[in-house]
C-alpha positions as a Python dict, from the first residue, in 0.01 Angstrom:
ca = {
    (1, 'M'): (0, 0, 0),
    (2, 'T'): (295, 180, -161),
    (3, 'T'): (646, 183, -14),
    (4, 'A'): (878, 466, -23),
    (5, 'M'): (1145, 505, -305),
    (6, 'R'): (1431, 273, -238),
    (7, 'I'): (1742, 129, -389),
    (8, 'Q'): (1775, -270, -411),
    (9, 'P'): (1971, -518, -622),
    (10, 'L'): (1921, -521, -1001),
    (11, 'T'): (1799, -855, -1117),
    (12, 'E'): (1699, -990, -1446),
    (13, 'I'): (1328, -896, -1350),
    (14, 'H'): (1415, -518, -1385),
    (15, 'W'): (1603, -566, -1717),
    (16, 'P'): (1336, -423, -1950),
    (17, 'A'): (1324, -98, -1767),
    (18, 'V'): (1719, -107, -1728),
    (19, 'W'): (1742, -146, -2073),
    (20, 'A'): (1525, 135, -2173),
    (21, 'I'): (1709, 367, -1932),
    (22, 'Y'): (2020, 265, -2089),
    (23, 'E'): (1888, 331, -2440),
    (24, 'Q'): (1789, 673, -2324),
    (25, 'G'): (2149, 734, -2208),
    (26, 'I'): (2280, 610, -2548),
    (27, 'A'): (2053, 831, -2729),
    (28, 'T'): (2195, 1126, -2566),
    (29, 'G'): (2539, 1093, -2761),
    (30, 'N'): (2716, 1153, -2433),
    (31, 'A'): (2679, 879, -2194),
    (32, 'T'): (2884, 581, -2359),
    (33, 'F'): (3051, 435, -2684),
    (34, 'Q'): (2780, 186, -2697),
    (35, 'T'): (2549, 253, -2985),
    (36, 'S'): (2280, -6, -2851),
    (37, 'A'): (2190, -167, -2529),
    (38, 'P'): (2263, -539, -2505),
    (39, 'E'): (2041, -829, -2457),
    (40, 'W'): (2038, -922, -2066),
    (41, 'S'): (2264, -1233, -2129),
    (42, 'E'): (2549, -1005, -2266),
    (43, 'W'): (2508, -739, -2013),
    (44, 'T'): (2517, -982, -1715),
    (45, 'A'): (2822, -1157, -1824),
    (46, 'S'): (3027, -835, -1862),
    (47, 'H'): (2919, -688, -1519),
    (48, 'L'): (3027, -798, -1181),
    (49, 'P'): (2786, -1018, -1009),
    (50, 'H'): (2761, -786, -703),
    (51, 'S'): (2698, -402, -646),
    (52, 'R'): (2403, -401, -930),
    (53, 'L'): (2170, -153, -799),
    (54, 'V'): (1813, -11, -901),
    (55, 'F'): (1638, 288, -786),
    (56, 'L'): (1253, 229, -753),
    (57, 'D'): (987, 475, -676),
    (58, 'E'): (696, 432, -482),
    (59, 'Q'): (521, 218, -774),
    (60, 'D'): (820, -20, -800),
    (61, 'C'): (927, 158, -1134),
    (62, 'V'): (1282, 167, -1204),
    (63, 'L'): (1409, 523, -1227),
    (64, 'G'): (1783, 442, -1250),
    (65, 'W'): (2056, 193, -1214),
    (66, 'A'): (2426, 142, -1139),
    (67, 'A'): (2645, -138, -1169),
    (68, 'L'): (3032, -231, -1196),
    (69, 'T'): (3233, -386, -1476),
    (70, 'P'): (3575, -541, -1409),
    (71, 'V'): (3866, -338, -1585),
    (72, 'S'): (4053, -640, -1643),
    (73, 'G'): (4052, -1011, -1596),
    (74, 'R'): (4385, -1029, -1456),
    (75, 'C'): (4394, -1117, -1075),
    (76, 'V'): (4603, -825, -964),
    (77, 'Y'): (4307, -601, -1087),
    (78, 'A'): (4046, -786, -892),
    (79, 'G'): (3997, -473, -663),
    (80, 'V'): (3927, -226, -961),
    (81, 'A'): (3615, -177, -1132),
    (82, 'E'): (3433, 63, -1367),
    (83, 'V'): (3132, 257, -1284),
    (84, 'S'): (2806, 284, -1454),
    (85, 'V'): (2522, 524, -1338),
    (86, 'Y'): (2220, 574, -1558),
    (87, 'V'): (1899, 767, -1466),
    (88, 'A'): (1566, 795, -1644),
    (89, 'G'): (1538, 1106, -1847),
    (90, 'P'): (1244, 1243, -1675),
    (91, 'A'): (1404, 1158, -1321),
    (92, 'R'): (1734, 1309, -1389),
    (93, 'G'): (1806, 1616, -1150),
    (94, 'Q'): (1621, 1467, -867),
    (95, 'G'): (1921, 1304, -671),
    (96, 'I'): (1870, 962, -787),
    (97, 'G'): (2220, 935, -945),
    (98, 'R'): (2370, 1065, -613),
    (99, 'Q'): (2197, 802, -406),
    (100, 'L'): (2288, 532, -672),
    (101, 'L'): (2655, 618, -643),
    (102, 'A'): (2683, 663, -276),
    (103, 'E'): (2518, 317, -244),
    (104, 'L'): (2744, 155, -529),
    (105, 'V'): (3055, 292, -348),
    (106, 'R'): (2933, 150, -7),
    (107, 'E'): (2882, -210, -172),
    (108, 'S'): (3190, -197, -372),
    (109, 'E'): (3400, -150, -47),
    (110, 'Q'): (3211, -436, 86),
    (111, 'Q'): (3291, -643, -182),
    (112, 'G'): (3676, -558, -152),
    (113, 'I'): (3685, -301, -443),
    (114, 'W'): (3972, -53, -366),
    (115, 'T'): (3937, 129, -666),
    (116, 'L'): (3642, 261, -881),
    (117, 'Q'): (3713, 441, -1203),
    (118, 'A'): (3477, 622, -1445),
    (119, 'G'): (3555, 711, -1819),
    (120, 'I'): (3325, 1001, -1903),
    (121, 'F'): (3270, 1221, -2180),
    (122, 'P'): (3384, 1567, -2113),
    (123, 'E'): (3061, 1710, -2225),
    (124, 'N'): (2887, 1506, -1980),
    (125, 'A'): (2951, 1784, -1691),
    (126, 'A'): (2678, 1656, -1471),
    (127, 'S'): (2823, 1324, -1436),
    (128, 'I'): (3177, 1464, -1388),
    (129, 'R'): (3032, 1676, -1098),
    (130, 'L'): (2835, 1391, -948),
    (131, 'H'): (3171, 1178, -962),
    (132, 'E'): (3364, 1436, -786),
    (133, 'A'): (3103, 1488, -534),
    (134, 'Y'): (3164, 1128, -426),
    (135, 'G'): (3562, 1133, -404),
    (136, 'F'): (3666, 1046, -750),
    (137, 'R'): (3945, 1274, -889),
    (138, 'L'): (4032, 1357, -1238),
    (139, 'V'): (4323, 1157, -1350),
    (140, 'G'): (4343, 1273, -1683),
    (141, 'R'): (4199, 1336, -2053),
    (142, 'R'): (4220, 1058, -2290),
    (143, 'E'): (4232, 1223, -2630),
    (144, 'R'): (4039, 1050, -2935),
    (145, 'I'): (4022, 736, -2712),
    (146, 'G'): (3758, 598, -2929),
    (147, 'Q'): (3486, 659, -3211),
    (148, 'L'): (3119, 721, -3161),
    (149, 'K'): (2921, 715, -3505),
    (150, 'G'): (3256, 779, -3706),
    (151, 'V'): (3350, 1078, -3448),
    (152, 'W'): (3663, 1068, -3247),
    (153, 'R'): (3582, 1142, -2893),
    (154, 'D'): (3784, 1225, -2592),
    (155, 'T'): (3698, 1075, -2219),
    (156, 'V'): (3813, 1213, -1886),
    (157, 'L'): (3935, 955, -1651),
    (158, 'L'): (3824, 975, -1291),
    (159, 'E'): (3915, 728, -1001),
    (160, 'R'): (3835, 688, -647),
    (161, 'R'): (4057, 517, -404),
    (162, 'S'): (3880, 348, -128),
    (163, 'P'): (4006, 500, 226),
    (164, 'T'): (3940, 168, 381),
    (165, 'V'): (3987, -114, 133),
    (166, 'G'): (4337, -170, 50),
    (167, 'A'): (4477, 84, 276),
    (168, 'E'): (4657, -168, 474),
    (169, 'L'): (4927, -155, 190),
    (170, 'T'): (5060, 193, 152),
    (171, 'P'): (5330, 261, -88),
    (172, 'T'): (5584, 269, 213),
    (173, 'S'): (5489, -79, 345),
    (174, 'V'): (5489, -210, -20),
    (175, 'H'): (5835, -113, -48),
    (176, 'E'): (5941, -239, 283),
    (177, 'Q'): (5811, -585, 184),
    (178, 'A'): (6051, -620, -116),
}
C-alpha cells in the first residue's frame, strides 16, 4: 500500500537522497557558494535541530528538503535563521518548494523563530519568486559578497518577519522599556 506525498522530519536515514539533491543544486551554479555537499555529521552540526523537512513521494523517495541554519551563535540572534530549500531536478516546478517553504515557516514559528532570511543569487529568479510568495521581502543586494570558483558573485538578501513570534515587542514598546 502506498501513501500520498507528504512532508516529514528530515533524519539521517534520508541523508543519501538529501545529499544527492544538494549536489544537484550545487551543480546548477546558482544555488549556493558550497562546491560540494558535506557529510551528514558536518551538515547536522551546522543546522538547527528542528525545522528539518523532506518531501516524500508515494514510494517514499525524497523529492526535496528544507532546513534552517542559525545566522549567529550570539543569543540575541536565537530567533533568526537562514533558510535552505532544495528540490530534485526532475521534480522542480511541481509545487514541492512551495509546500516545503510553507511548512518550514510554520515550524520555524512554532520554534520561536521571528526572522527568516535567505541569501539567493540574483540569477535564481525562481527561488526569489518562491520566497517572495511566502512573505519574504527584499532587504538589498550584497555585491561581490563571495567567490564561487574564482568568480565574484552577488546575492540578494530577503527576510521574513513573523507576524506573531516576536510581535509582542514593537519598536515603540522597546523604546518605552528603556
